C-alpha positions in Angstrom: 27.3 -17.0 -12.8 29.9 -14.3 -12.0 31.8 -14.2 -8.7 30.4 -11.8 -6.1 33.0 -9.2 -5.4 33.3 -6.1 -3.2 36.1 -4.2 -4.9 35.9 -0.5 -4.2 33.2 -1.1 -1.6 33.5 -0.2 2.1 31.9 -2.3 4.8 31.3 -1.7 8.5 30.8 -4.8 10.6 29.9 -4.3 14.2 30.8 -6.9 16.8 33.4 -8.2 14.4 36.0 -9.2 16.9 34.7 -12.8 17.0 31.9 -15.2 16.1 29.6 -14.3 13.2 31.0 -10.8 12.8 34.5 -12.0 12.4 33.5 -14.4 9.6 31.7 -11.6 7.8 34.7 -9.2 8.0 37.1 -11.9 6.8 34.9 -12.8 3.9 34.2 -9.2 2.7 38.0 -8.5 2.8 38.7 -11.7 0.9 36.3 -10.5 -1.8 37.9 -7.1 -2.1 36.1 -4.9 0.4 37.7 -2.4 2.7 36.5 -3.3 6.1 35.9 -1.4 9.4 36.2 -4.0 12.1 34.2 -2.7 15.0 34.3 -4.4 18.4 34.2 -2.9 21.9 35.9 -6.0 23.2 33.6 -6.5 26.1 32.2 -9.6 27.7 29.0 -11.3 26.5 27.0 -9.4 29.1 28.3 -6.1 27.8 30.8 -5.4 30.6 34.4 -4.5 30.0 36.3 -3.5 26.9 39.5 -4.4 25.0 41.0 -3.4 21.7 42.6 -6.7 21.1 39.7 -8.6 19.5 39.1 -6.1 16.7 42.9 -5.5 16.2 43.5 -9.2 15.8 40.9 -9.5 13.1 42.4 -6.6 11.2 45.8 -8.3 11.5 44.4 -11.5 10.0 42.9 -9.5 7.1 46.1 -7.6 6.4 48.2 -10.8 6.6 45.9 -12.3 4.0 46.4 -9.3 1.7 43.2 -7.4 2.5 42.5 -3.9 3.8 40.9 -3.1 7.1 41.0 -0.8 10.1 39.8 -1.4 13.6 37.3 0.6 15.7 36.7 0.2 19.4 33.7 2.5 19.9 30.5 1.3 21.6 27.5 1.2 19.3 25.2 2.0 22.2 25.6 5.8 22.1 25.0 8.3 19.3 28.6 9.5 19.6 29.9 5.9 19.2 27.8 5.3 16.2 29.0 8.5 14.5 32.6 7.6 15.3 32.3 4.1 13.8 30.9 5.6 10.5 33.5 8.4 10.6 36.2 5.8 10.8 35.0 4.4 7.5 34.8 7.8 5.9 38.2 9.0 7.2 40.0 5.9 6.1 38.1 4.9 2.9 36.0 7.9 1.9 32.5 6.4 2.2 30.2 3.7 3.5 28.6 1.1 1.2 27.6 -1.7 3.6 26.6 -1.9 7.2 26.3 -5.3 9.0 24.6 -4.6 12.4 25.9 -7.6 14.3 26.9 -6.3 17.8 25.0 -7.8 20.6 25.0 -8.9 24.3 22.8 -11.1 26.5 21.2 -10.4 29.8 18.7 -13.3 29.9 16.1 -13.3 32.7 12.5 -14.4 33.0 10.1 -11.6 32.6 8.9 -11.4 36.2 12.5 -11.1 37.4 13.9 -8.8 34.7 15.2 -5.5 36.0 14.9 -2.1 34.2 18.7 -2.1 33.9 18.7 -5.5 32.2 16.1 -4.3 29.7 17.9 -1.0 29.0 21.4 -2.3 28.3 20.1 -4.9 25.8 17.9 -2.4 24.0 20.8 0.0 24.0 23.2 -2.4 22.3 20.9 -4.2 19.9 18.3 -1.8 18.9 19.6 1.7 19.7 23.1 0.5 18.6 21.9 -0.5 15.2 20.1 2.8 14.9 23.1 4.9 16.0 25.4 3.3 13.5 22.8 3.1 10.6 21.6 6.7 10.7 24.9 8.4 9.8 25.7 5.5 7.4 22.3 6.0 5.7 23.0 9.6 5.2 26.3 8.8 3.5 24.7 6.1 1.4 21.9 8.4 0.3 24.4 11.0 -0.9 26.2 8.3 -2.9 23.1 6.6 -4.3 24.0 3.1 -3.0 23.9 1.1 0.2 23.3 -2.3 1.8 22.1 -3.0 5.3 21.9 -6.3 7.1 20.4 -6.4 10.5 20.8 -9.3 12.9 17.5 -10.3 14.5 16.6 -13.5 16.1 14.0 -16.2 16.3 13.7 -15.2 20.0 12.1 -12.0 18.8 10.2 -13.2 15.7 8.8 -16.4 17.3 9.5 -15.9 21.0 11.8 -17.7 23.5 11.6 -18.3 27.2 13.6 -15.9 29.3 14.5 -13.4 26.6 11.9 -10.7 26.7 14.5 -7.9 26.6 16.5 -9.6 23.8 13.4 -10.6 21.9 11.9 -7.1 22.0 15.1 -5.6 20.8 15.5 -8.1 18.0 12.0 -7.7 16.7 12.5 -3.9 16.9 15.3 -4.4 14.3 12.8 -5.9 11.9 10.8 -2.7 12.1 13.9 -0.5 11.7 15.0 -2.5 8.6 11.6 -2.4 7.0 11.5 1.4 7.2 15.0 1.8 5.9 14.0 -0.4 3.0 11.1 1.9 2.2 13.0 5.2 2.7 16.1 3.9 0.9 14.4 2.4 -2.2 14.9 5.3 -4.6 18.6 5.6 -3.6 19.4 1.9 -4.3 19.7 1.3 -0.5 18.5 -2.2 0.3 17.9 -3.4 3.9 17.3 -7.0 5.0 17.2 -9.0 8.2 18.7 -12.3 9.2 17.7 -14.5 12.1 20.9 -16.6 12.4 21.3 -19.8 14.4 25.0 -20.3 15.0 27.5 -21.4 17.7 29.1 -18.3 19.2 30.1 -17.3 22.6 26.6 -15.9 23.2 24.9 -19.1 22.2 27.2 -22.1 22.7 25.6 -22.9 26.1 22.1 -22.7 24.7 22.2 -24.9 21.6 22.9 -28.3 23.2 23.8 -31.1 20.8 23.0 -29.0 17.7 25.9 -26.7 18.4 28.5 -28.7 16.5 26.4 -28.4 13.3 25.9 -24.7 13.6 29.3 -23.1 12.7 29.2 -19.3 12.1 30.6 -19.9 8.6 27.3 -21.4 7.6 25.6 -18.0 8.0 28.3 -16.0 6.1 27.2 -16.8 2.5 23.8 -15.3 3.0 25.1 -12.1 4.6 27.7 -11.9 1.8 25.0 -12.1 -0.8 22.6 -9.7 0.8 25.3 -7.1 1.2 26.3 -7.4 -2.5 25.4 -5.5 -5.7 24.0 -8.8 -7.0 21.2 -8.7 -4.4 18.0 -7.0 -5.8 15.9 -7.9 -2.7 15.0 -5.6 0.2 12.5 -5.6 3.1 13.0 -9.3 3.8 13.8 -11.6 6.7 15.8 -14.8 6.4 16.3 -17.7 8.8 19.8 -19.2 8.4 22.0 -21.7 10.2 23.7 -25.1 9.7 23.4 -25.0 5.9 19.7 -24.2 5.9 18.4 -20.9 4.3 14.7 -19.9 4.4 12.7 -16.8 4.1 10.5 -15.7 7.0 7.7 -13.2 6.3 4.9 -11.2 7.9 1.7 -11.8 5.9 -1.7 -10.3 6.0 -4.8 -12.6 5.7 -7.8 -11.6 3.6 -9.9 -11.5 6.8 -13.6 -10.8 7.3 -15.4 -7.6 6.4 -18.4 -6.5 8.4 -21.6 -6.9 6.3 -22.4 -3.2 6.6 -19.3 -2.2 4.7 -16.8 0.6 5.4 -17.1 2.1 8.9 -19.4 -0.6 10.2 -19.4 -1.2 13.9 -20.0 -4.8 15.0 -20.1 -6.6 18.4 -17.6 -8.7 20.1 -19.9 -11.6 19.4 -19.8 -10.9 15.7 -16.0 -11.1 15.8 -16.3 -14.4 17.7 -18.7 -15.8 15.2 -16.4 -15.0 12.3 -13.0 -15.8 13.9 -12.3 -18.7 11.7 -12.5 -16.5 8.6 -10.5 -13.7 10.4 -7.7 -16.3 11.2 -7.8 -18.1 7.8 -4.3 -17.8 6.2 -5.4 -18.9 2.8 -4.9 -16.2 0.2 -2.5 -14.2 2.4 -0.4 -11.3 0.9 3.0 -10.0 2.0 2.7 -6.2 2.3 5.9 -4.2 1.5 4.7 -1.1 3.4 1.8 0.2 5.4 0.6 1.6 2.1 0.1 -2.0 0.8 -2.0 -2.9 3.9 -4.1 0.3 3.4 -4.7 -0.8 -0.2 -6.0 -4.2 1.1 -8.3 -2.4 3.4 -9.6 -0.1 0.6 -10.3 -3.2 -1.5 -12.3 -4.7 1.4 -14.3 -1.6 1.6 -15.2 -2.0 -2.1 -15.9 -5.7 -1.7 -13.0 -6.6 -3.9 -10.9 -8.5 -1.4 
């Protein structure tokens, strides 16, 4: 098995001043990539800014013989996203890889959550990933190659107390990645999602005794693979942390078809009576697009499902 390399590839890593993002930036550079190390340098709640975090990572990369430049723009505005991508183009001529890793926390129970605490988390996680990915996608499309990795969370995929804003933003990234996977397919642009569990400044107070087994370096190998030419997979979600790697997926069950066939209207009582079959997961499929689901519905109409 050949070594995974990133020679002549250009990678953008957002939130790369520390934690998971820093490990990705160092690994890509070690394997030959030219890296844009983006970090606003703010606190974990999104306040403040400092150039020192990104600059320090660039210094580490250069001292190890790698190539990198720092960028201190916020992902949370269209102008910031454009500037991050333009940094890659101005310095290295293109964008091949985007790791959407930047994030903040404003945890609060749903009943107490303020609109401002919702907006800032959506701005950084979901809009931020959109604002960086859109100009990068255009460049990748022109070049006929690209790799995206979006950082979701089990808080969004499965739910977690006190994280409605964070969970909503993180699950939104799954939808964003899925559409990029569909739209990017013919240009060899692949897009995948990770739901990492790792000890970082955002999570170290939440993980309890597990924290010492959840070093950020345990997540890096999966991100490295997904961002590489060696990866043929797209439109997927992975749970990763502490040395465990596992696929997560959204599946569609065969379900129950009303006896009257296509267009039949049934009662709520009919739904209740057939709920076991509606909920039965045996024989599920994993649609790769809305078109796949429509195909399943069409088969049901014909009695083929």
